[in-house]
N, C-alpha and C positions, 0 to 999 in steps of 0.2 A: 085735754088735747086729743083730738081725734087722730085717726091713722093718717089722714091726708096731710094734716099739719106736721106730723112727725116725718113723713116722707119728704115733704117740702123742705123742712129744716135740714134733713140729711143731704138733700140735693144742693141746698144752699152752701153748706159747709164743703161738700165735695167739689162744687164748682169753684169756690175760692181756693181750696187747696190745689186743685188741678191747675188753676190759673197761675198760682205762685210757682208750682213745679215747672210748668211750661215756660214761664218767664225766666226762671233761673237757668233752665236748660238752653233757652234761646240765647241768654247772655253768655253762657259757657261756650256755646257753639260759635257765636260771633267773636268772642275773645280768641278762641282757637283759630278761626279763620284769619283774624287780623295778625296773630302771632306767626302763623305759617306763611301768610302772604309777605310779611316783613322779612322772614327768613329767606323765602324764594327770591325776593328783590335783592337782598344782600348777596345771595348765591350768584345771581346773574351778573351783578357788578364785579364780584370776585373773579368769576370765570372769564369775563371780558378783559379784566386786568391781566389775568394769567395768560390769556391768548395774545394780548398786546406784547407782554414781555417775551413770550415764546417766539412770536414773529420777529422780534428784535434779535433774539439769540440765533434764530435760524438765518437771518440776513447776515449777521456777523460770521456765522459758520460758512455761508456761501462765499462771502468776501475773502475769508481766509483760504478757502479752497481755490478760489480764483488766483490769489496771490501765489500760492504754492504751485499752481499749474504754470504760471509765468516763470517762476524760479526753475521749474523742471525744464522748461524750454531753454532757459539761459544755460543750465547745466549741460544740456545736450549740445548746444552751440559751442560751449567751451570745450567739450570733449572732442568735437570735430576740429576745432582750431588747434588743440594740443596734439591731436593725432597727425594733422597736416604738418605742424612744426617739427614734430619728432621725425616724420618721414623725410623732411628737407634736411634735418641735421644728420640723419643716417646716410643720406645720399652724399652729403658733403664729407662725412666721416669716411665713407668708402673711397672717395676721390683722394683724400689726403693719405689714407692708409695705403692705397695703391701706389702713390708717389713714394711713400716711405719704403714699401717693399721693393720698388724699382731701385732706389738708392742702395738698399741693403744688398741687392743682387749685383750691383756694380754697373747698372745702366748709366751711361753718360760719363763714366769714370774716364774713359778714353776719349771723350769728346770735349768740346769747349763750353758745354752748358754751364759748368760751374766756375769757369774762368772769367775774370773781368775783362772788359774791353781793353784795359791798359796792361794786361798780362803780356809778357814777352812772347814774341812769335815763336812757333816751334821750328820754323825753317831756319837753317844755318846759312849765313852768307858765305858764298864760295871764297870771298876774299879773306874770310876769317878762318879758313881751314888751317892756315899756317899758325894761328894763335895757339897758345897752350891749351890743353884739354881742361885745365882748371877753370877757365872762363866759361866754357860751355857747361860744365858741371854746376857751377854757381848759378847760372841762369835756370837750369833744371830744378835746382833746389828751391829757388825763389818761386818758380811755377808750382812746385809740389806744395810748398807752404801755403801759397795762395789758394790752391785747390782744396787743401785740407781745411783751411779757414772757411772757405765758402761752403764746403760740405758740412762742416760743423754748424755753420749758420743756418743752412737749409734744414738740417735735422732739428736744430733748436726751434726754428720757426714752425716746423711741422709738429714738434712736441707741444708747443704752446697752442696751436690751433686744435690739435686733437684733445688736449686737456680742457680747453675752453668748451669744445663741443660736448665732451663727456660731462662737464659741469652743467651745461645747459640741459642736456638730456636728463640728468638726475633731477634737476629742478622741475623740468616739465613732467617727468614721471611722478614726482612728489605732488605736483599740482593736479595731475590726473587722478592720483589716489585720493587727495582731499576732495576733489570735485565729485568723484564717485561716491565717497562717503556722505557728502552733503546731499547728493541726489538720493541715496538710500534713505537718509533721514527725512528728506522732504517727502518721499513716497510713503514712509511710515506715518508721518504726520497727516498727509492727505488721506490715507486709508482710515486713520483714526477719526478725522473730521467727517469723512463720508459715513462712517458708522454712527458717529454722534448725530449727524444730520438725519439719518434714518430714524433714530430714536426720537429726535425732536419732531419730525414729521408725524410719527406715530402718536406722540403726546399731543400734538396739535389736533390730530383727528379725534383723539379721545375727548379732549376738551370741547371741541366743536359738537360732538355727539351729546356730551353731557349738557352743554349749554342749550342745545336744541330741545333736549328732554326737559330741562328745567323750565325753559320758556313755555313749553307746551303745558307742563303741570301748573305753572303760574296762571296761564290763560284759563285752564279748566277750573282752577280754584276761584278765579275772579268771576267767571261765569256762574259757578255754583253759588258763590256768595251773593251775587246780584239776584239770582233766581230765588234764593231763600228769602232775601229781604223783600223782594217783590211780592212773594206769596204772603209774607207777614203783613206787608202794607195793604194788600188786598183784603186780608182777613180783618184788618182794623177798620175797614169801611162799613159802618153800621147803617141799617135802614133808618128812616126818619122816626119810626115808632120807638125803636130801642134807643136811638140817640136822644130823643126827647125825655124818655123815662130815666135814662142813665144820668144825664147831666142836670136835669131838674131835681132829681133825688140827691145828687152830689152836694148841692148847696145845703140841703137839710141834714145830710149825713155828716158833714164836716164838723158843725157845732156839737152834734151828739157825740162824735168820736172824741172831740177835744174834752168834752165834759166827762166822758168815761175815763179818759186818761188821768184827768185831775182827781177823780174819785179814787183811782188806784194808787195815787201818790201817797206816801205815809205822812201823817200829821206830825206836828212838833212833839206832841206827847208820846206818839208811837216811836219817834226817833230817840 
């Protein structure tokens, strides 16, 4: 074997080994591309699902904030109504207390304000001057008793009114206290929802940026994979001369290759 034959043989072996290496490397790269592309596809689906869920949570948060805002308006309206009712009760209380003070100071004690229309007249008939003083005294006592009865009734009536007003004031003040507590709680909830809403918006922004990056990476990988396959496809296009030699020799090489494999198989005696 001359040197040219030896070099040709080495080149033959090197070409085959190089082809196998390149084929395995191409298969590995294609497998990697496919695996990563599948992963990116799943990432995009997952991110879109997360964004959909986040958008739902954000809408629920906004609805809850809106409901609390309406409640706060109601609490403010209730506070105004309670304050107005308290003012009216205090005005009424001052009127009755003033009347109470007047009675305690003796106002109208000498008047007819507390005497009924049927009370005996204070004037004494001249014709009765000759009657005994006991008759006049009896009439005065009757008037006194009636006056005291009416005075007691007036005090009792004022006591009931003032007690009722005091009870209503206590109830309104308790309602005002509860309304204020509910308003504070509503504000706290609204502030917590606003803070949560900010976090949701930040998370939505992060997911959108991540989705945008992932889609861009997926697009670049698709383009890179397509370019690689295109280049390989182009390299597989053989000229007519090489194509003729390659496939005409293939029909001859296959029987020879099969025969070589059979020779390499162990015989029954060898087994």
